[in-house]
C-alpha positions, -999 to +999 in steps of 0.1 A: +278+435-913+288+432-876+272+454-851+296+472-830+291+483-794+288+519-804+261+510-828+242+489-802+244+518-778+231+543-803+201+520-811+194+516-773+194+553-768+173+559-799+146+535-786+147+550-751+141+585-766+113+572-787+097+554-756+102+586-735+085+608-762+055+584-763+051+585-726+051+623-723+018+639-729+017+672-748+012+701-726-014+728-733-001+764-733-016+769-699+003+740-684+036+750-702+030+786-684+023+771-650+054+749-653+074+779-662+061+799-634+068+771-609+104+770-622+107+808-618+095+806-582+119+777-574+147+798-588+138+828-569+136+809-536+168+793-543+185+826-551+170+842-519+183+814-498+219+816-513+217+854-507+206+850-472+234+825-465+260+847-480+248+876-457+251+853-427+285+842-437+297+878-441+281+887-408+298+858-390+330+868-405+328+904-394+318+893-358+347+869-355+371+896-366+357+917-338+364+890-313+331+870-309+332+832-309+319+814-339+289+801-322+279+835-309+285+850-342+264+825-359+236+829-335+236+868-338+238+866-376+208+844-378+189+865-354+199+897-373+194+885-409+162+865-404+144+894-386+156+918-409+139+902-439+105+895-423 
């Protein structure tokens, strides 16, 4: 029976998955919880940065509507938002 390209690809993927599973040491429950906690902290930091950026964008838009230049509006927004959350 001839081996098709798809069959060869599947074999390669299976071998890679086996190799990866061998390389990966099993984690203890404590390590799993620590890894989970690190992910939670990373996600919270990412969400806080996106929230802060959204606040700055909205502040800049409001100031530009009131007639300020974009550079001044960005400067004011960063001063206002960054000092407010400290």
